MARNU-516169 format. One record per atom (N, C-alpha, C, CB): residue number from 0; residue in three letters; atom name; x, y, z. Coordinates in steps of 0.05 Angstrom, whole numbers. Glycine has a CB too. Layout:
NUM_ALA_CA_X_Y_Z $
...
# end
This chain:
0_MET_N_3164_1527_2259 $
0_MET_CA_3140_1529_2265 $
0_MET_C_3128_1506_2246 $
0_MET_CB_3130_1558_2261 $
1_CYS_N_3102_1495_2262 $
1_CYS_CA_3087_1476_2252 $
1_CYS_C_3057_1485_2236 $
1_CYS_CB_3084_1459_2276 $
2_GLU_N_3046_1484_2219 $
2_GLU_CA_3025_1496_2207 $
2_GLU_C_3006_1470_2197 $
2_GLU_CB_3035_1516_2183 $
3_ILE_N_2982_1466_2213 $
3_ILE_CA_2967_1444_2200 $
3_ILE_C_2943_1451_2196 $
3_ILE_CB_2967_1420_2215 $
4_LYS_N_2935_1444_2167 $
4_LYS_CA_2908_1454_2154 $
4_LYS_C_2896_1431_2144 $
4_LYS_CB_2911_1476_2130 $
5_PHE_N_2866_1433_2146 $
5_PHE_CA_2850_1411_2134 $
5_PHE_C_2842_1420_2106 $
5_PHE_CB_2825_1404_2153 $
6_ILE_N_2840_1407_2086 $
6_ILE_CA_2833_1414_2057 $
6_ILE_C_2815_1388_2043 $
6_ILE_CB_2863_1419_2039 $
7_VAL_N_2800_1395_2025 $
7_VAL_CA_2781_1373_2019 $
7_VAL_C_2787_1370_1991 $
7_VAL_CB_2750_1378_2026 $
8_ASP_N_2793_1341_1985 $
8_ASP_CA_2804_1333_1960 $
8_ASP_C_2781_1335_1941 $
8_ASP_CB_2816_1305_1960 $
9_ASN_N_2786_1360_1921 $
9_ASN_CA_2759_1361_1902 $
9_ASN_C_2765_1341_1875 $
9_ASN_CB_2753_1397_1890 $
10_ARG_N_2786_1328_1875 $
10_ARG_CA_2792_1312_1854 $
10_ARG_C_2773_1284_1852 $
10_ARG_CB_2823_1306_1857 $
11_SER_N_2760_1283_1872 $
11_SER_CA_2745_1260_1881 $
11_SER_C_2716_1264_1860 $
11_SER_CB_2739_1261_1919 $
12_LYS_N_2706_1247_1855 $
12_LYS_CA_2684_1250_1843 $
12_LYS_C_2656_1244_1857 $
12_LYS_CB_2687_1236_1821 $
13_LYS_N_2658_1232_1878 $
13_LYS_CA_2641_1224_1897 $
13_LYS_C_2628_1246_1908 $
13_LYS_CB_2653_1210_1916 $
14_GLU_N_2603_1243_1917 $
14_GLU_CA_2590_1262_1937 $
14_GLU_C_2607_1275_1959 $
14_GLU_CB_2568_1248_1950 $
15_TYR_N_2613_1251_1974 $
15_TYR_CA_2625_1257_2004 $
15_TYR_C_2658_1257_1993 $
15_TYR_CB_2616_1228_2034 $
16_LYS_N_2672_1277_1999 $
16_LYS_CA_2701_1277_1987 $
16_LYS_C_2720_1276_2012 $
16_LYS_CB_2706_1306_1968 $
17_PRO_N_2743_1260_2012 $
17_PRO_CA_2759_1258_2030 $
17_PRO_C_2772_1284_2037 $
17_PRO_CB_2776_1239_2023 $
18_VAL_N_2776_1289_2071 $
18_VAL_CA_2791_1307_2077 $
18_VAL_C_2822_1301_2087 $
18_VAL_CB_2777_1319_2094 $
19_ILE_N_2833_1316_2079 $
19_ILE_CA_2863_1312_2079 $
19_ILE_C_2881_1330_2096 $
19_ILE_CB_2872_1315_2052 $
20_ILE_N_2899_1318_2110 $
20_ILE_CA_2915_1336_2128 $
20_ILE_C_2940_1349_2110 $
20_ILE_CB_2927_1318_2154 $
21_ARG_N_2944_1373_2118 $
21_ARG_CA_2963_1384_2105 $
21_ARG_C_2983_1396_2128 $
21_ARG_CB_2950_1404_2085 $
22_VAL_N_3011_1387_2127 $
22_VAL_CA_3026_1396_2154 $
22_VAL_C_3047_1412_2137 $
22_VAL_CB_3040_1369_2176 $
23_ASN_N_3054_1437_2148 $
23_ASN_CA_3074_1447_2135 $
23_ASN_C_3095_1447_2164 $
23_ASN_CB_3065_1477_2118 $
24_HIS_N_3121_1438_2157 $
24_HIS_CA_3138_1440_2180 $
24_HIS_C_3169_1439_2168 $
24_HIS_CB_3132_1415_2201 $
25_GLY_N_3180_1459_2176 $
25_GLY_CA_3212_1461_2167 $
25_GLY_C_3213_1461_2136 $
25_GLY_CB_3232_1434_2180 $
26_GLY_N_3194_1484_2127 $
26_GLY_CA_3194_1483_2097 $
26_GLY_C_3190_1461_2084 $
26_GLY_CB_3215_1492_2088 $
27_LYS_N_3177_1441_2094 $
27_LYS_CA_3166_1421_2078 $
27_LYS_C_3139_1415_2086 $
27_LYS_CB_3182_1398_2079 $
28_THR_N_3123_1406_2062 $
28_THR_CA_3096_1399_2063 $
28_THR_C_3091_1372_2058 $
28_THR_CB_3082_1415_2045 $
29_PHE_N_3077_1362_2080 $
29_PHE_CA_3068_1334_2080 $
29_PHE_C_3037_1335_2079 $
29_PHE_CB_3078_1317_2107 $
30_LYS_N_3023_1309_2065 $
30_LYS_CA_2996_1306_2062 $
30_LYS_C_2992_1280_2074 $
30_LYS_CB_2986_1309_2034 $
31_LYS_N_2966_1279_2088 $
31_LYS_CA_2958_1252_2095 $
31_LYS_C_2930_1249_2098 $
31_LYS_CB_2971_1244_2120 $
32_GLY_N_2917_1224_2088 $
32_GLY_CA_2885_1224_2089 $
32_GLY_C_2878_1228_2124 $
32_GLY_CB_2872_1190_2073 $
33_SER_N_2855_1240_2125 $
33_SER_CA_2844_1240_2156 $
33_SER_C_2823_1218_2158 $
33_SER_CB_2829_1269_2166 $
34_GLY_N_2815_1208_2138 $
34_GLY_CA_2795_1186_2146 $
34_GLY_C_2772_1200_2144 $
34_GLY_CB_2798_1175_2175 $
35_VAL_N_2766_1220_2145 $
35_VAL_CA_2737_1234_2145 $
35_VAL_C_2731_1243_2114 $
35_VAL_CB_2735_1262_2166 $
36_LYS_N_2705_1239_2114 $
36_LYS_CA_2693_1250_2086 $
36_LYS_C_2672_1274_2094 $
36_LYS_CB_2676_1223_2068 $
37_CYS_N_2671_1293_2073 $
37_CYS_CA_2651_1313_2077 $
37_CYS_C_2641_1321_2052 $
37_CYS_CB_2662_1335_2092 $
38_ARG_N_2617_1330_2049 $
38_ARG_CA_2609_1342_2025 $
38_ARG_C_2618_1369_2020 $
38_ARG_CB_2582_1343_2024 $
39_ILE_N_2626_1383_2001 $
39_ILE_CA_2641_1401_1991 $
39_ILE_C_2613_1429_2003 $
39_ILE_CB_2649_1393_1953 $
40_GLU_N_2590_1423_1999 $
40_GLU_CA_2575_1445_2005 $
40_GLU_C_2574_1451_2042 $
40_GLU_CB_2545_1439_1990 $
41_ASP_N_2585_1427_2054 $
41_ASP_CA_2586_1428_2086 $
41_ASP_C_2611_1444_2093 $
41_ASP_CB_2588_1396_2100 $
42_TRP_N_2627_1447_2072 $
42_TRP_CA_2657_1457_2081 $
42_TRP_C_2659_1485_2081 $
42_TRP_CB_2681_1447_2062 $
43_ASP_N_2671_1493_2102 $
43_ASP_CA_2680_1520_2101 $
43_ASP_C_2712_1527_2094 $
43_ASP_CB_2673_1531_2127 $
44_ASP_N_2719_1539_2073 $
44_ASP_CA_2750_1543_2065 $
44_ASP_C_2767_1556_2083 $
44_ASP_CB_2752_1558_2040 $
45_ASN_N_2747_1583_2092 $
45_ASN_CA_2764_1594_2109 $
45_ASN_C_2773_1585_2137 $
45_ASN_CB_2755_1616_2110 $
46_THR_N_2754_1569_2150 $
46_THR_CA_2765_1556_2179 $
46_THR_C_2778_1530_2172 $
46_THR_CB_2740_1550_2203 $
47_GLY_N_2778_1521_2151 $
47_GLY_CA_2786_1492_2142 $
47_GLY_C_2770_1470_2160 $
47_GLY_CB_2819_1487_2145 $
48_PHE_N_2745_1473_2165 $
48_PHE_CA_2727_1451_2183 $
48_PHE_C_2698_1455_2165 $
48_PHE_CB_2723_1461_2223 $
49_PRO_N_2682_1432_2175 $
49_PRO_CA_2656_1432_2166 $
49_PRO_C_2644_1452_2176 $
49_PRO_CB_2643_1409_2170 $
50_ILE_N_2622_1465_2162 $
50_ILE_CA_2611_1491_2176 $
50_ILE_C_2590_1479_2201 $
50_ILE_CB_2592_1513_2151 $
51_ASP_N_2578_1459_2196 $
51_ASP_CA_2565_1455_2223 $
51_ASP_C_2579_1435_2246 $
51_ASP_CB_2537_1444_2217 $
52_LYS_N_2589_1459_2265 $
52_LYS_CA_2601_1453_2287 $
52_LYS_C_2596_1428_2306 $
52_LYS_CB_2598_1474_2300 $
53_THR_N_2568_1420_2302 $
53_THR_CA_2564_1392_2318 $
53_THR_C_2564_1367_2303 $
53_THR_CB_2538_1391_2331 $
54_SER_N_2573_1372_2278 $
54_SER_CA_2573_1348_2262 $
54_SER_C_2592_1326_2268 $
54_SER_CB_2576_1354_2237 $
55_ASP_N_2593_1304_2262 $
55_ASP_CA_2616_1283_2271 $
55_ASP_C_2638_1286_2260 $
55_ASP_CB_2610_1256_2267 $
56_GLU_N_2637_1301_2230 $
56_GLU_CA_2660_1302_2219 $
56_GLU_C_2679_1327_2231 $
56_GLU_CB_2654_1303_2188 $
57_PHE_N_2663_1346_2237 $
57_PHE_CA_2671_1372_2256 $
57_PHE_C_2687_1362_2282 $
57_PHE_CB_2642_1390_2266 $
58_VAL_N_2682_1340_2293 $
58_VAL_CA_2687_1333_2319 $
58_VAL_C_2713_1319_2313 $
58_VAL_CB_2663_1316_2334 $
59_SER_N_2709_1296_2290 $
59_SER_CA_2735_1280_2287 $
59_SER_C_2759_1296_2278 $
59_SER_CB_2732_1257_2266 $
60_LEU_N_2756_1319_2262 $
60_LEU_CA_2776_1336_2253 $
60_LEU_C_2788_1351_2276 $
60_LEU_CB_2765_1354_2234 $
61_ALA_N_2773_1366_2296 $
61_ALA_CA_2781_1382_2316 $
61_ALA_C_2801_1364_2339 $
61_ALA_CB_2754_1394_2329 $
62_THR_N_2791_1335_2341 $
62_THR_CA_2804_1319_2357 $
62_THR_C_2834_1316_2340 $
62_THR_CB_2787_1291_2363 $
63_LEU_N_2835_1310_2318 $
63_LEU_CA_2859_1304_2301 $
63_LEU_C_2877_1333_2305 $
63_LEU_CB_2850_1297_2266 $
64_GLU_N_2866_1355_2302 $
64_GLU_CA_2878_1378_2304 $
64_GLU_C_2897_1381_2330 $
64_GLU_CB_2857_1397_2302 $
65_ARG_N_2879_1372_2355 $
65_ARG_CA_2892_1374_2377 $
65_ARG_C_2917_1355_2381 $
65_ARG_CB_2873_1371_2396 $
66_LEU_N_2917_1331_2368 $
66_LEU_CA_2940_1314_2374 $
66_LEU_C_2967_1328_2367 $
66_LEU_CB_2938_1286_2359 $
# end
């Protein structure tokens, strides 16, 4: 089974932090940058997506999840 989750990289000191795609497959974890940046205040950790469902960031990540 393959599990995909989006996480915000808190190590960045900038206001807009990069969103990373984390994929768990076959007992292995892979991380890859998504190219999307989001403010930590606009991020919902429970859903793994930006809070505003109409934002460009949400649309970009939702499209990547379907791939």
